[in-house]
C-alpha positions in Angstrom: -59.0 24.6 122.0 -56.7 26.2 124.5 -54.1 28.2 122.6 -50.8 29.0 124.2 -51.1 32.6 125.1 -47.7 33.4 126.5 -44.1 32.2 126.4 -41.3 32.8 128.8 -38.0 34.3 127.7 -35.2 33.7 130.2 -32.9 36.7 130.1 -29.5 37.3 131.6 -29.5 36.8 135.4 -32.5 34.5 135.1 -34.8 37.4 134.6 -38.1 36.3 133.0 -40.0 38.2 130.4 -43.5 37.0 129.5 -44.2 37.4 125.8 -47.5 37.2 123.9 -47.2 36.0 120.3 -48.6 38.2 117.6 -47.6 36.5 114.4 -45.1 34.1 113.0 -43.4 34.2 109.6 -42.3 30.8 108.4 -39.3 31.4 106.1 -35.9 30.2 105.2 -33.3 30.0 106.6 -34.9 31.3 109.8 -38.5 31.7 110.9 -39.4 34.7 113.1 -41.9 34.9 115.9 -43.1 38.4 116.7 -44.4 39.0 120.3 -45.0 41.7 122.8 -44.1 41.9 126.5 -46.5 43.0 129.2 -44.9 46.5 129.0 -45.6 46.8 125.3 -42.1 46.1 124.0 -41.8 44.3 120.7 -39.6 41.2 120.4 -38.5 39.1 117.5 -37.6 35.4 118.3 -35.5 33.6 115.7 -35.8 29.9 114.9 -33.7 27.7 112.7 -35.3 24.4 111.7 -37.6 24.8 114.7 -34.7 25.3 117.1 -34.9 28.5 119.1 -31.8 30.7 118.6 -32.3 34.1 120.2 -34.8 36.9 120.8 -34.2 40.6 120.7 -36.2 43.6 121.7 -36.9 45.7 118.6 -36.8 49.5 118.7 -36.7 50.1 115.0 -36.9 48.0 111.8 -34.4 48.1 109.0 -35.7 48.3 105.4 -34.8 45.6 103.0 -33.7 43.4 105.9 -34.2 39.6 106.2 -36.9 40.5 108.8 -38.8 42.5 106.2 -38.4 39.7 103.7 -39.7 37.1 106.1 -42.8 39.1 107.0 -43.6 40.0 103.4 -42.5 36.9 101.5 -42.7 34.2 104.1 -45.8 32.3 105.2 -47.3 34.4 108.0 -49.7 33.0 110.7 -51.5 35.4 112.9 -51.8 34.4 116.6 -53.3 32.5 118.1 -52.8 29.7 115.6 -52.1 25.9 116.0 -49.0 26.2 113.8 -47.5 28.7 116.1 -48.5 26.7 119.1 -46.8 23.7 117.6 -43.5 25.6 117.4 -43.5 27.2 120.8 -45.0 24.3 122.7 -41.9 22.3 122.1 -40.3 24.4 124.7 -42.5 27.1 126.3 -39.5 28.6 128.1 -36.7 29.9 125.9 -33.3 30.7 127.3 -32.1 33.8 125.4 -28.7 34.3 124.0 -26.6 37.3 123.3 -25.2 37.5 119.8 -21.8 36.4 121.1 -23.4 33.4 122.8 -25.4 32.7 119.7 -22.2 32.6 117.6 -20.7 30.1 120.0 -23.9 28.0 120.1 -24.3 27.8 116.4 -20.6 27.0 115.8 -20.9 24.0 118.1 -24.2 22.8 116.6 -24.1 23.6 112.9 -21.7 23.7 109.9 -20.0 26.9 109.0 -22.2 27.3 106.0 -25.3 27.0 108.2 -23.8 29.5 110.7 -23.3 32.1 107.9 -26.9 31.5 106.8 -28.2 31.9 110.3 -26.4 35.2 110.8 -27.5 36.4 107.5 -31.0 36.5 109.0 -29.7 38.7 111.8 -29.0 41.7 109.5 -31.5 43.9 111.4 -29.9 43.1 114.7 -26.1 43.3 113.9 -24.2 46.2 112.5 -23.5 45.6 108.8 -19.7 45.6 109.0 -19.7 43.1 111.9 -22.1 40.8 110.1 -20.1 41.0 106.9 -16.9 40.1 108.8 -18.5 37.0 110.5 -19.7 35.7 107.1 -16.6 36.6 105.1 -14.5 34.8 107.7 -16.4 31.6 107.0 -15.8 32.2 103.3 -12.0 32.6 103.8 -11.8 29.5 106.0 -13.3 27.4 103.3 -11.2 29.0 100.6 -7.9 28.4 102.6 -8.9 24.8 102.9 -9.5 24.5 99.2 -13.2 23.9 99.6 -14.3 26.0 96.7 -17.9 24.7 96.5 -18.5 25.6 100.1 -16.8 28.9 99.7 -19.1 29.7 96.8 -22.1 28.7 98.9 -21.1 31.3 101.5 -20.8 33.9 98.8 -24.4 33.2 97.7 -25.5 33.8 101.3 -23.3 37.0 101.5 -25.0 38.2 98.3 -28.4 37.7 99.8 -27.4 40.0 102.8 -25.4 42.5 100.8 -26.7 42.5 97.2 -24.9 45.8 96.3 -21.5 44.8 97.6 -18.9 45.1 94.8 -16.4 42.7 96.5 -19.0 40.0 96.6 -20.0 40.5 92.9 -16.4 40.4 91.7 -15.4 37.5 93.9 -18.4 35.5 92.9 -17.2 35.7 89.2 -13.7 34.5 90.0 -12.6 31.9 87.5 -12.1 29.5 90.4 -15.9 29.3 90.8 -16.9 28.9 87.2 -17.9 25.3 87.6 -20.3 26.1 90.4 -22.3 28.9 88.7 -24.6 26.6 86.7 -24.9 23.9 89.5 -26.3 26.4 91.9 -28.3 28.3 89.3 -30.1 25.2 88.3 -30.3 23.8 91.9 -28.5 20.7 90.7 -29.7 17.5 92.5 -26.1 16.8 93.7 -26.5 19.7 96.1 -28.9 17.6 98.1 -25.9 15.5 99.2 -23.2 18.3 99.3 -25.0 21.5 100.3 -28.5 20.7 101.6 -29.0 23.9 103.6 -28.2 26.2 100.6 -30.4 24.1 98.3 -33.2 24.4 100.8 -33.3 28.1 101.1 -32.9 28.6 97.4 -35.8 26.3 96.6 -37.9 28.0 99.3 -37.1 31.5 98.0 -38.4 30.4 94.6 -41.3 28.3 95.8 -43.8 30.2 93.7 -42.6 28.0 90.8 -44.3 24.6 91.0 -41.1 22.7 90.1 -39.1 24.3 93.0 -42.0 23.7 95.4 -42.2 20.1 94.3 -38.5 19.5 94.7 -38.5 21.2 98.1 -41.3 18.9 99.3 -39.7 15.7 98.0 -36.3 16.7 99.4 -37.2 18.1 102.8 -40.9 17.4 103.4 -40.3 14.2 105.4 -37.5 15.7 107.6 -38.9 16.3 111.1 -36.8 19.4 111.5 -38.8 20.9 108.6 -42.2 19.6 109.6 -43.6 23.1 110.3 -42.2 24.5 107.1 -43.5 21.5 105.2 -47.0 21.9 106.6 -46.8 25.7 105.9 -45.9 25.1 102.3 -49.0 22.8 101.9 -51.1 25.4 103.7 -49.9 28.1 101.3 -50.6 25.9 98.3 -54.3 25.7 99.2 -54.5 29.4 98.7 -52.5 29.5 95.5 -53.9 26.7 93.5 -55.5 23.9 95.4 -56.5 20.7 93.7 -58.3 17.6 95.0 -55.0 15.7 95.4 -53.2 18.6 97.0 -56.0 19.3 99.5 -56.2 15.6 100.3 -52.4 15.6 101.1 -52.8 18.7 103.2 -55.6 17.2 105.3 -53.7 14.0 105.8 -50.6 16.0 106.9 -52.7 18.2 109.2 -54.4 15.1 110.8 -50.9 13.7 111.5 -49.6 16.8 113.2 -52.6 18.3 114.9 -55.6 17.3 117.1 -59.1 17.3 115.7 -59.8 20.7 117.4 -56.6 22.2 116.1 -57.5 21.0 112.6 -60.9 22.7 113.0 -59.2 25.9 113.9 -56.8 25.7 111.0 -59.6 25.1 108.5 -61.8 27.9 109.8 -58.8 30.3 109.4 -58.5 29.1 105.8 -62.2 29.6 105.1 -61.6 33.1 103.7 -60.2 31.3 100.7 -62.3 31.2 97.5 -62.0 27.4 97.2 -65.3 25.6 98.2 -63.4 22.4 99.0 -61.9 24.3 102.0 -65.3 25.6 103.1 -66.7 22.1 102.9 -63.9 20.6 104.9 -64.1 23.3 107.6 -67.9 22.8 108.0 -67.5 19.0 108.2 -64.7 19.2 110.7 -66.8 21.5 112.9 -69.7 18.9 112.7 -67.3 16.1 113.5 -66.4 17.6 116.8 -69.8 19.1 117.5 -68.7 22.7 117.1 -72.2 23.6 116.0 -71.9 27.4 116.0 -68.7 27.4 114.0 -70.2 25.0 111.5 -73.2 27.2 110.9 -71.1 30.3 110.8 -68.9 28.7 108.1 -72.0 27.7 106.1 -73.6 31.1 106.3 -70.5 33.0 105.2 -69.1 30.4 102.8 -71.9 28.4 101.2 -70.9 25.3 99.2 -72.7 22.5 97.4 -74.2 20.2 100.0 -74.2 16.4 100.0 -77.1 14.4 101.5 -75.0 13.9 104.7 -74.3 17.7 104.9 -78.0 18.4 104.8 -78.7 15.9 107.6 -75.9 17.4 109.6 -77.4 20.9 109.2 -80.8 19.6 110.4 -79.1 18.1 113.4 -77.1 21.3 114.2 -80.0 23.8 113.9 -81.6 23.1 117.3 -78.2 22.8 119.0 -76.8 26.2 117.9 -76.8 29.1 120.3 -78.3 31.6 117.7 -77.7 35.2 118.6 -76.7 38.5 117.1 -73.3 37.3 116.2 -74.7 34.2 114.6 -78.2 35.1 113.2 -80.4 32.3 112.0 -82.1 35.0 109.9 -79.2 34.7 107.4 -79.5 31.0 106.9 -82.2 31.0 104.2 -80.1 33.4 102.1 -77.3 31.0 102.2 -79.2 27.7 101.7 -81.8 28.6 99.0 -79.3 29.3 96.2 -77.3 26.1 96.8 -80.3 23.8 97.5 -82.9 25.1 95.1 -82.6 22.0 92.9 -82.9 19.7 95.9 -86.4 20.8 97.0 -87.0 18.0 99.5 -83.8 18.7 101.4 -84.3 22.5 101.3 -87.8 22.2 102.5 -86.8 19.9 105.4 -84.0 22.2 106.6 -86.0 25.4 106.3 -88.8 23.7 108.3 -86.3 22.9 111.0 -85.5 26.6 111.3 -89.1 27.6 112.0 -89.2 26.7 115.7 -86.1 28.7 116.4 -87.2 31.8 114.4 -90.7 31.7 115.9 -89.2 32.4 119.4 -88.4 36.0 118.3 -90.4 36.6 115.1 -94.0 36.6 114.1 -95.6 34.8 111.2 -95.4 37.8 108.9 -91.6 37.8 109.3 -91.5 34.0 108.6 -93.2 34.7 105.3 -90.7 37.4 104.4 -87.8 35.1 105.5 -89.0 32.6 102.9 -89.6 35.1 100.1 -86.2 34.5 98.5 -87.7 31.2 97.3 -89.8 33.2 94.9 -86.8 34.8 93.3 -85.4 31.4 92.3 -88.9 30.1 91.4 -88.7 27.4 94.1 -92.1 26.4 95.3 -91.8 24.5 98.6 -94.5 23.1 101.0 -92.9 25.1 103.9 -93.6 28.4 102.1 -97.2 27.4 101.4 -97.8 26.3 105.0 -96.5 29.5 106.5 -98.6 31.6 104.1 -101.7 29.6 105.0 -100.9 29.8 108.7 -100.6 33.6 108.5 -104.1 33.6 107.0 -105.7 31.1 109.5 -103.9 31.9 112.8 -106.2 34.7 113.8 -109.4 33.3 112.3 -111.6 31.8 115.1 -113.2 29.5 112.5 -110.0 28.1 111.2 -108.2 27.0 114.5 -108.3 23.4 113.6 -106.4 24.1 110.3 -104.1 26.5 112.1 -103.3 23.8 114.7 -102.4 21.2 112.0 -100.2 23.7 110.3 -98.5 24.7 113.6 -97.9 20.9 114.2 -96.4 20.4 110.7 -94.0 23.3 111.4 -92.9 21.8 114.7 -94.6 24.5 116.8 -96.4 22.2 119.3 -97.1 24.8 121.9 -98.9 27.0 119.4 -100.7 23.9 118.1 -101.9 23.1 121.6 -103.3 26.6 121.9 -105.2 26.4 118.6 -106.7 23.0 119.3 -107.7 24.1 122.8 -109.5 27.0 121.4 -111.1 24.8 118.8 -112.3 22.4 121.5 -113.9 25.3 123.3 -115.8 26.4 120.2 -116.8 22.8 119.3 -117.0 20.8 122.5 -118.7 17.9 120.8 -116.1 17.4 118.2 -113.6 14.6 119.2 -110.9 15.7 116.6 -109.3 18.5 118.7 -109.4 16.3 121.7 -107.5 13.6 119.8 -105.0 16.1 118.6 -104.4 17.4 122.1 -103.8 13.9 123.5 -101.3 13.4 120.8 -99.5 16.7 121.2 -99.2 16.4 125.0 -97.9 12.9 124.6 -95.2 14.0 122.1 -94.2 16.9 124.3 -93.7 14.5 127.3 -96.7 15.6 129.3 -98.0 12.2 130.1 -100.7 13.2 132.7 -102.3 15.7 130.3 -102.2 13.2 127.4 -103.9 10.6 129.6 -106.6 13.0 130.6 -107.4 14.0 127.0 -107.3 10.3 126.0 -109.8 9.5 128.7 -112.0 12.4 127.6 -111.8 11.2 124.0 -113.0 7.7 125.0 -115.9 9.1 126.9 -117.0 11.0 123.7 -117.3 7.8 121.7 
């Protein structure tokens, strides 16, 4: 697929800066896209519920900041990646905002609680005292209006940004807030109605716990503004503890949000997981869209138990793959023999399909060595016997008829024609090699030659 390689940042004075995405951290409250300019400057673009907020050129990073938290505890996608494309393709040109403009923009668009949560994410961009003032002003506004629950919510956000601040610690334990401690500590379901944004980031922060993850999905998973976060959560779950039901939901969700080629890219990225269900799905998705090289690469590096249809797909793919040094067919036997040793018919059929490809660059002695792993698993296959016999007969002038039949059985028609031609020269009265040559030329699409040998065969009767 064609990944989005650059995005345009509109700066002050309509100055354009082209940015190349490097990675994206999906986190809460804000996700962060890291990108570089053509001059090598590093930028961080902030998004809230998939809405672009602002981007800033980074000269240094602040330890224990929200940025560090997002990059270490968020769900990180390396670019290019379909999930990143999904976010930035909604608007490939982003009009940047100064922090003053951002404050005005967020105040118009979001609740004061959400504004404080958004600016909490900017702690690596804003001086600590200024950030503290913006957030504390929101707290005081709510408190003056007697909205104690909302004031407490802002305190929790302040605590995230300034965990060592004594004023926050003492204020949080004010008796006026006593009725809210347990409600927020337990993520009471009433918060879904009264303080959704705080409940969301608290659940996300503790998503390693299955209960919190489940509540997050049931509460926010169907909200379009959380669609990327929702998918990312399912994506992460496949690495942590995938199950048949979980992976089925993941695939259904992926098919809803992404194209078939994007789904292939996602599954291939996930193939470094230890879960064979992911390897299987990646292989089958590659086959589905005729991505033959990626299908075989996945199989070689991440073998899995094959169904009968998988085996048929492998045989279909083998002659269509552009085998080279990056994708060596030589490695295929090592991947297939351990997983198909109990299904000898399928294994024999697939290994036989490899022989015409291998014979283009390797001699018969190599083919014998290539099949030797069969001995280690005590798997006696016709293909191995044929190649061993062929190695014995190929250079024997008196065994060219047998060699020709073996070449034919291995799909090596050109070599079979050479053997039967030599046999015909040695035994010009024998009609058998003539009959074989007529058949071989016909099967290789050489009608004139086939007709000539058929005519010769008839004259010998």
